C-alpha atoms as one frame of an Amber mdcrd trajectory, in Angstrom:
protein
  -0.085   0.000   0.190   1.418   3.160  -0.908   1.810   5.673   2.018  -0.877
   8.452   2.321   1.366  11.656   3.476   5.046  12.498   3.828   4.412  12.366
   7.661   4.773   7.973   7.722   8.212   8.426   5.676   9.174  11.141   8.480
   8.188   8.802  11.074   9.789   6.055   9.492  12.714   8.115   8.713  13.194
   9.190  12.456  12.607   5.341  13.863  15.860   4.093  11.579  18.312   6.070
  13.265  20.534   4.098  15.959  19.396   5.480  18.965  21.943   7.307  21.089
  22.504   6.262  24.500  25.014   5.935  27.038  25.860   2.190  28.043  27.326
   0.974  31.463  28.216  -2.799  32.040  25.376  -4.533  33.733  26.756  -7.756
  33.607  29.278 -10.152  32.328  28.847 -14.003  31.331  31.948 -15.899  30.673
  34.298 -18.705  31.765  34.323 -17.769  35.415  30.250 -17.895  35.924  28.682
 -19.129  32.553  27.475 -22.876  34.063  26.119 -20.922  37.226  24.162 -18.211
  35.108  22.958 -20.240  32.170  21.410 -23.524  32.705  21.511 -26.871  30.393
  18.140 -27.430  29.515  17.240 -31.088  29.255  13.522 -31.270  27.190  12.383
 -32.340  23.974  12.972 -30.080  21.008  10.241 -27.755  20.736  10.718 -27.292
  16.813  10.873 -30.988  16.580  14.379 -31.406  15.546  16.363 -34.600  15.575
  18.166 -33.969  18.592  18.476 -35.273  22.091  19.037 -32.093  24.261  21.005
 -34.196  27.227  21.024 -33.106  31.166  23.999 -31.607  32.837  25.542 -34.691
  34.142  25.400 -36.469  30.876  26.464 -33.102  28.779  30.075 -33.243  31.386
  30.247 -37.125  30.896  29.998 -36.956  26.913  32.277 -33.432  26.953  29.822
 -31.414  25.359  30.104 -28.758  27.849  33.108 -26.940  29.535  35.456 -24.931
  29.447  38.839 -24.801  27.447  41.249 -22.791  27.573  39.421 -19.933  29.339
  36.601 -20.099  26.559  33.085 -21.753  27.358  32.817 -24.777  25.027  29.208
 -26.050  23.871  28.882 -29.108  21.464  27.009 -31.655  20.127  27.615 -35.549
  20.055  30.463 -36.176  17.390  31.277 -40.025  18.117  27.655 -41.609  18.586
  26.648 -44.003  15.561  23.061 -44.734  14.570  21.278 -42.489  17.141  17.671
 -43.295  17.489  16.442 -40.593  19.581  18.571 -37.709  17.844  21.768 -36.529
  18.029  23.227 -35.664  21.872  23.567 -31.951  22.058  23.268 -29.046  24.735
  20.641 -25.955  24.792  21.562 -23.733  27.305  19.386 -20.789  28.449  20.075
 -18.035  30.849  18.572 -17.534  34.222  18.428 -13.890  33.835  15.861 -12.159
  31.969  16.254  -8.845  29.666  14.082  -6.350  28.362  15.883  -3.574  25.957
  19.847  -3.294  26.212  23.084  -3.654  24.556  24.102  -7.240  24.568  27.511
  -8.250  22.869  28.666 -11.433  22.377  32.280 -12.228  21.496  32.694 -15.433
  19.937  35.595 -17.669  18.983  33.604 -20.444  16.871  30.220 -21.038  15.823
  29.386 -24.715  14.584  30.407 -24.907  11.144  28.766 -25.551   8.075  27.225
 -29.470   7.722  24.267 -31.099   6.524  21.835 -31.167   8.895  23.133 -28.583
  11.699  20.901 -26.291  12.949  22.342 -23.929  15.731  21.184 -20.537  16.778
  21.997 -17.681  19.239  18.895 -16.142  20.210  16.476 -14.776  22.975  12.932
 -16.133  24.000  10.201 -14.886  26.181   8.375 -17.187  28.690   4.880 -16.141
  26.566   5.929 -17.323  23.502   5.550 -16.042  20.596   3.595 -12.618  22.728
   6.847 -11.635  24.967   9.174 -12.154  21.480  11.960 -13.870  20.255  14.941
 -12.335  18.652  17.015 -15.146  16.410  20.309 -13.464  16.120  22.619 -16.176
  14.621  20.579 -18.965  12.998  21.094 -20.632   9.584  20.988 -24.333   8.583
  22.888 -27.038   6.411  25.458 -25.563   4.310  24.037 -21.906   4.314  27.043
 -19.383   3.966  25.092 -16.286   5.696  22.840 -16.297   8.805  19.206 -15.435
   8.348  18.459 -13.158  11.271  14.653 -13.370  12.552  11.859 -11.417  14.797
   9.191 -13.697  16.255   6.126 -11.758  18.048   2.319 -11.572  18.864   0.132
 -10.743  16.034   0.296  -6.782  15.105   3.844  -6.290  14.641   5.168  -5.048
  10.766   8.509  -4.066  10.502  10.922  -2.296   7.923  14.582  -2.834   7.207
  15.259   0.949   7.162  18.941   1.480   8.378  19.961  -2.092   7.477  23.821
  -2.450   6.023  23.595  -2.639   2.505  22.836  -6.116   0.981  20.493  -7.229
   3.618  17.143  -7.709   2.343  13.585  -7.740   4.478  12.613 -11.237   3.419
   8.889 -11.172   5.543   7.498  -8.053   7.361   4.943  -9.918   9.580   6.894
 -11.147  12.652   3.939 -13.036  13.708   4.645 -15.658  11.099   8.728 -14.390
  11.676  10.039 -11.217   9.773  13.392 -12.101   8.638  16.450 -10.529   6.960
  18.916 -12.191   4.566  22.185 -10.945   4.718  25.252 -11.430   2.521  28.252
 -11.341   5.158  29.872 -14.495   4.249  32.115 -13.833   7.677  29.000 -13.997
   9.927  28.445 -17.488   9.944  30.006 -20.703  10.084  32.945 -21.874   8.514
  34.253 -18.551   7.059  33.142 -17.302  10.461  35.412 -19.631  12.137  38.306
 -19.139   9.652  38.806 -15.302  10.827  38.692 -16.562  14.266  34.920 -15.345
  14.809  34.317 -12.056  16.206  31.401 -10.061  18.315  27.956  -9.710  17.404
  26.182  -6.825  19.177  22.296  -6.302  19.467  20.709  -3.005  20.362  17.354
  -3.810  21.668  15.123  -0.809  22.361  11.176   0.269  22.331  11.970   1.765
  18.756  13.704  -0.992  16.954  16.377  -4.055  17.121  19.694  -3.611  15.379
  22.245  -6.294  15.015  26.024  -5.781  13.997  28.720  -7.837  13.147  32.347
  -7.274  13.398  35.223  -9.921  12.552  37.643 -10.481  15.013  40.072  -8.127
  13.336  37.608  -5.381  12.958  35.938  -5.232  16.625  35.987  -1.658  17.314
  38.046  -0.356  19.642  35.043   0.919  22.327  33.960  -2.624  22.629  37.258
  -3.799  23.582  37.519  -0.947  26.021  33.981  -1.953  27.259  32.689   1.744
  26.507  30.777   0.832  23.498  29.164   3.462  21.328  26.622   2.311  18.425
  26.402   5.603  16.790  30.166   4.958  16.049  29.521   1.376  14.205  28.022
   2.623  10.585  25.287   0.585   9.560  23.997  -2.705  11.447  23.726  -5.944
   9.706  20.129  -5.869  10.092  17.734  -3.190  11.451  14.296  -3.797  12.330
  12.039  -1.053  12.881   8.145  -0.360  13.285   6.988   0.228   9.453   3.401
   1.409  11.161   2.435  -1.252  12.871   4.681  -2.768  15.882   5.157  -1.336
  19.383   8.205  -2.846  20.265   7.853  -2.235  23.792   4.704  -4.192  23.820
   5.764  -7.239  21.428   9.273  -7.863  23.098   9.973  -7.973  26.652  11.358
 -10.089  29.335  13.356 -12.751  26.955  16.392 -15.097  28.446  19.438 -15.856
  25.925  20.091 -19.330  24.600  22.607 -21.218  22.739  21.949 -24.187  21.225
  22.756 -26.940  18.399  19.825 -28.623  16.710  19.733 -31.305  13.983  17.390
 -31.540  11.373  14.189 -29.485  12.343  13.867 -26.564   9.744  16.839 -28.272
   8.157  15.259 -31.421   7.712  11.976 -29.729   5.997  14.135 -28.546   3.120
  16.469 -31.050   2.666  15.621 -31.374  -0.643  16.971 -27.523  -1.339  20.313
 -28.517  -0.706  21.572 -31.036  -3.492  25.167 -31.682  -1.722  22.865 -32.857
   1.646  20.162 -34.923  -0.227  22.572 -36.795  -2.390  24.365 -38.153   0.838
  21.287 -39.540   2.057  17.482 -39.690   1.544  16.476 -37.668   4.510  18.039
 -35.696   6.999  17.461 -37.920   9.986  19.026 -40.653   8.106  22.311 -38.580
   7.608  22.648 -37.102  11.128  22.077 -40.699  12.725  24.539 -42.251  10.629
  27.550 -39.741   9.857  28.750 -38.604  13.225  31.858 -37.707  11.878  30.628
 -34.622  10.232  29.785 -32.538  13.435  33.082 -32.684  14.794  33.264 -28.863
  13.902  29.632 -28.363  15.848  30.408 -26.542  18.899  30.421 -23.181  20.203
  33.583 -21.581  21.939  32.299 -18.156  23.426  34.602 -15.388  25.248  31.898
 -13.609  26.661  28.654 -12.325  26.450  28.377  -8.829  27.750  24.951  -6.775
  28.850  25.132  -3.195  29.109  22.274  -1.250  30.067  21.451   2.900  29.504
  22.709   4.748  32.098  24.800   4.600  35.217  24.414   0.949  37.059  22.435
   1.520  40.147  23.005  -0.326  43.749  20.947  -3.750  43.554  18.175  -3.310
  46.158  16.023  -6.264  45.724  14.242  -9.138  43.220  10.552  -9.967  43.162
   8.942 -12.759  41.681   5.554 -14.311  41.702   3.799 -17.276  40.033   1.698
 -17.558  36.669   0.431 -21.115  35.925   3.075 -23.752  36.369   6.060 -21.595
  35.838   7.641 -18.427  38.001   7.169 -15.057  36.234  10.918 -13.849  35.924
  12.506 -11.501  38.918  11.999  -7.980  38.799  15.317  -6.581  39.844  14.922
  -3.250  41.389  17.915  -0.982  41.386  17.180   1.778  44.006  13.252   1.747
  43.178  13.520   1.874  39.663  12.688  -1.618  37.742  15.187  -2.287  34.980
  16.009  -4.800  32.193  17.027  -7.961  33.853  15.118 -10.443  35.636  15.746
 -14.029  37.097  13.941 -17.127  37.820  13.298 -18.498  41.308  11.812 -21.450
  42.580   8.915 -19.588  44.094   7.626 -20.364  47.633   3.421 -20.285  47.986
   2.312 -17.153  49.682  -0.320 -17.192  52.048  -3.111 -16.213  49.889  -2.282
 -19.751  47.589  -0.260 -17.861  45.155   3.131 -18.332  44.715   5.468 -15.336
  45.689   8.474 -14.522  46.931  11.150 -11.679  47.610  15.030 -11.534  47.925
  16.097  -8.327  49.519  20.288  -7.539  49.045
């Protein structure tokens, strides 16, 4: 539909500008605390992949998780032949939840290109899709570049005004998955690993979500120094902004971070679209089950994930949680009376009125 007035175009232009903010470090996840701040989740795969997400004890015994040379290691099984329940792998989820902020992941290695593999670094909320999902790194099989996608409840339509050249908005409706394809081959898989990885920076505001990728040799000095300034980074790899039908504050909130290595699922659904893969086996499941050595490069090496918030970090005062249905709502972390962006799950106890509620003061 054609725009009715120039005002709509002006609004889109304003929203497409990178938000100016002074950021201060709120939290760092790295080798010193990663496995106490991220849970190894043993669940059936919600995406119907051919994967067995193992529990912490199994992950440790199979050497699928650990600290290697000061880096966080998350891997998939590359030994077991003829797997019947899916290839053993790991899925980790942060115990903290966030709403807006600047998130910088320094990743040294990601799962390499391989038939059947489906790795992801992403966020998701407890009330999916209404609390949103941000797929920061995701691709399948032998794809050379990542597909960056948002998911939301109904009523969120976006534009990609302000994205780097070569990024294409392939779907604007976030309820069905609004995606941008990219052309930066160093941002994913084997070529990412060849340049020793790099940094993915995600700026999430109430006006939009911008994602940059910087190869190792091109990480901005302000990121290295811990004083990130997105206004100096140039156009992001992808930028999602309101096109007149998306309130980001409503559609994206209380998300946790997730790293996982999946198999088949989406990759299996389009197996025949990859002739190099379909020539190896009739189905994705058959190939993944019978070719463990194909997945020796299916692992993450994470240097750090740093969380920044606008302004100066305030003194932590208390955490509050309450139960909704069968799970606890995220903690509301309160800094000197101000609710801010990070929350934490808690094993709630029953309150006198029969609901589950808890409070912990610091």
